[in-house]
C-alpha positions in Angstrom: 80.8 112.9 51.4 78.4 113.7 54.4 74.5 113.2 53.8 72.4 114.0 56.8 68.6 113.5 57.3 65.8 114.3 57.9 67.5 113.9 61.4 65.8 114.6 64.7 67.8 114.6 68.2 66.9 114.3 71.6 68.5 114.8 75.1 66.0 112.7 77.3 62.5 114.2 76.3 63.8 117.2 75.2 63.6 117.3 71.0 66.5 119.5 69.9 66.9 119.0 66.1 63.6 118.8 63.8 64.2 117.1 60.7 67.6 119.0 59.7 69.0 118.1 56.4 72.6 119.0 55.2 75.2 117.5 52.9 79.3 118.4 53.0 81.0 117.7 49.7 84.8 116.5 49.4 87.0 119.0 50.0 84.2 121.3 50.8 84.0 124.4 53.6 80.2 124.5 54.9 79.5 126.7 57.8 76.5 126.1 60.4 75.3 129.5 61.5 72.6 130.0 64.6 72.6 131.6 67.9 73.5 129.8 71.1 71.0 127.1 71.7 70.2 126.8 68.1 71.2 123.1 68.1 74.8 123.3 66.5 76.7 121.7 68.9 74.2 119.1 69.1 74.2 118.3 65.2 77.8 117.7 65.7 77.8 115.5 68.2 75.1 113.6 66.6 77.6 113.0 63.8 79.7 111.2 66.1 77.1 109.4 68.1 78.5 111.6 71.0 75.8 112.4 72.8 72.0 113.0 71.8 70.0 110.2 70.9 69.2 110.7 67.1 66.4 109.4 64.5 67.2 109.6 61.0 70.0 108.7 58.5 73.8 110.0 58.5 75.9 108.9 56.0 79.5 109.3 55.3 81.2 108.3 52.0 77.9 106.4 51.1 78.1 104.3 54.3 75.2 104.6 56.9 76.7 105.4 60.3 73.6 104.0 61.9 74.7 101.6 65.0 78.3 102.6 64.7 79.9 103.7 68.0 81.9 107.1 68.3 85.5 105.6 68.1 84.5 103.9 64.7 83.2 107.1 63.5 86.3 108.7 64.2 88.4 106.0 62.6 86.2 106.1 59.5 87.8 109.9 59.0 85.6 112.1 61.3 87.5 114.4 63.5 85.5 116.7 66.2 87.6 119.5 67.6 85.0 120.5 70.4 83.5 124.0 71.6 85.3 123.8 75.2 88.4 122.6 73.7 89.3 119.8 76.3 92.9 120.0 76.6 94.7 118.3 79.0 96.3 120.6 81.2 98.6 118.7 83.0 101.0 117.3 80.0 102.5 119.1 77.1 101.3 120.6 73.9 103.6 118.0 71.8 101.8 115.1 74.2 98.3 116.6 73.8 98.9 116.1 70.3 100.4 112.6 70.2 97.1 111.1 72.1 95.2 112.0 68.9 97.1 109.5 67.0 94.7 106.6 68.6 91.6 108.0 66.4 93.5 106.8 63.4 91.8 104.6 61.2 93.1 101.5 59.8 96.3 101.9 57.8 96.6 105.5 58.4 99.9 107.1 59.4 99.0 109.7 61.8 100.7 113.2 61.9 103.9 113.4 63.6 103.9 116.6 65.8 106.6 118.1 63.7 104.0 118.0 60.6 101.2 119.7 62.7 103.8 122.4 63.9 104.4 123.0 60.4 100.5 123.7 60.0 100.2 125.6 62.6 103.8 127.4 63.0 102.3 129.3 65.9 102.4 126.2 67.9 106.3 125.4 67.2 107.4 127.7 70.3 105.1 126.1 72.6 105.3 122.4 72.3 106.7 121.9 75.4 104.5 124.0 77.3 102.0 122.5 79.6 98.4 122.7 78.5 97.4 124.5 81.7 99.3 127.6 80.9 98.0 128.4 77.4 96.0 131.5 76.7 92.6 130.9 74.9 93.9 131.2 71.4 96.6 128.8 71.8 94.4 126.1 73.4 92.2 126.5 70.3 95.1 126.1 67.8 96.3 122.9 69.9 92.9 121.6 69.8 92.3 122.1 65.7 96.1 120.6 65.4 94.8 117.8 67.5 91.7 117.1 65.3 94.2 116.8 62.3 96.9 114.5 63.7 94.4 111.2 62.4 94.3 112.5 58.8 90.5 113.2 58.8 88.3 113.7 55.9 86.1 115.8 57.4 86.9 118.1 60.4 84.2 119.1 62.5 85.0 122.7 64.3 82.3 123.6 67.2 82.4 127.2 67.8 86.2 128.0 67.4 86.1 131.6 67.4 84.1 131.8 70.7 85.7 133.9 73.4 89.0 134.7 71.4 90.0 138.1 70.8 89.4 139.9 67.5 92.9 139.6 66.3 93.2 135.8 67.5 90.0 135.0 65.6 91.3 136.5 62.4 94.7 134.4 62.7 92.8 131.1 63.1 90.6 131.9 60.7 93.5 132.3 58.1 95.4 129.2 59.6 92.1 127.1 58.9 91.4 128.0 55.8 95.1 128.0 54.3 95.4 124.1 55.8 92.1 123.6 54.5 93.1 124.3 50.9 96.5 122.6 51.4 94.9 119.3 52.6 91.7 119.3 50.1 90.3 119.0 53.6 86.3 118.7 54.1 84.8 121.1 56.8 81.9 121.7 58.9 82.0 124.5 61.3 79.5 125.8 63.6 79.7 129.5 64.3 77.6 132.6 65.2 81.0 135.0 64.1 79.9 135.6 60.8 83.4 136.7 59.5 85.6 133.8 60.9 82.8 131.3 58.9 82.9 133.1 55.8 87.0 133.3 55.9 87.0 129.6 55.8 84.2 128.0 53.9 82.2 128.3 50.6 78.7 128.3 51.6 76.6 128.0 54.6 73.3 126.6 56.5 71.6 128.8 59.1 69.8 126.8 62.3 67.3 128.3 64.4 65.4 126.2 67.1 66.6 122.7 65.7 65.6 123.5 62.0 67.2 124.4 58.8 65.9 128.1 57.9 68.4 128.7 55.1 70.9 127.0 53.0 73.0 128.8 50.6 76.1 130.3 49.4 77.8 133.6 50.9 76.3 135.7 47.7 72.7 134.2 48.6 73.3 135.3 52.4 74.2 138.7 51.5 71.7 139.2 49.1 69.1 138.9 52.3 70.4 141.1 54.8 67.2 140.2 57.0 68.7 136.8 57.9 71.5 137.9 59.6 69.3 140.4 62.1 66.5 137.6 62.3 68.5 134.7 63.1 71.9 135.8 64.4 71.7 139.0 66.2 71.8 139.0 69.9 
């Protein structure tokens, strides 16, 4: 479904990604793990032409994305849940969700608020609450739900577990994994939290200083315990 690279990405004169190649199949869950500053968020933004300047191919369902602006990539079926969530504080949860309908592609009927609440039952009691009155975990659930409104083919989650309490992280991972299976949704998630990533993906890449240093399934990762200490330990 998604084929990337070799891809280089730049912010001004700063060279952030160096020949990164990865792929995500239809309905597959893939994690991109790495420390802060490794290039994870830059890669997701590069996929949507949402910041860095890029050099190299990105193909989605066999179609080159070169030259397509962000909104057209979104309407092809790419949906990004950003690291900072970007929930609108002055409107309700329901209204935050409704806004995402503008990202739908031609002929796609957006999910209604009630459908999103059915996918994430924890949202049901807070649909009328203002975005500024949500906890971090509630905001993240709204952000993920918003990303699902336009019925994407590939959901991109940027550091969803960051700053959340361990019990909230477990709940969120369980909900995302359940929705992914129910919807046959492809997922690319960036994380430092190995347990969260493991709970909702099939395989992983490790990135360090803008370069992919490992690719494989979780069994292959577990067989090399030095990887976690070398590339993920703080």
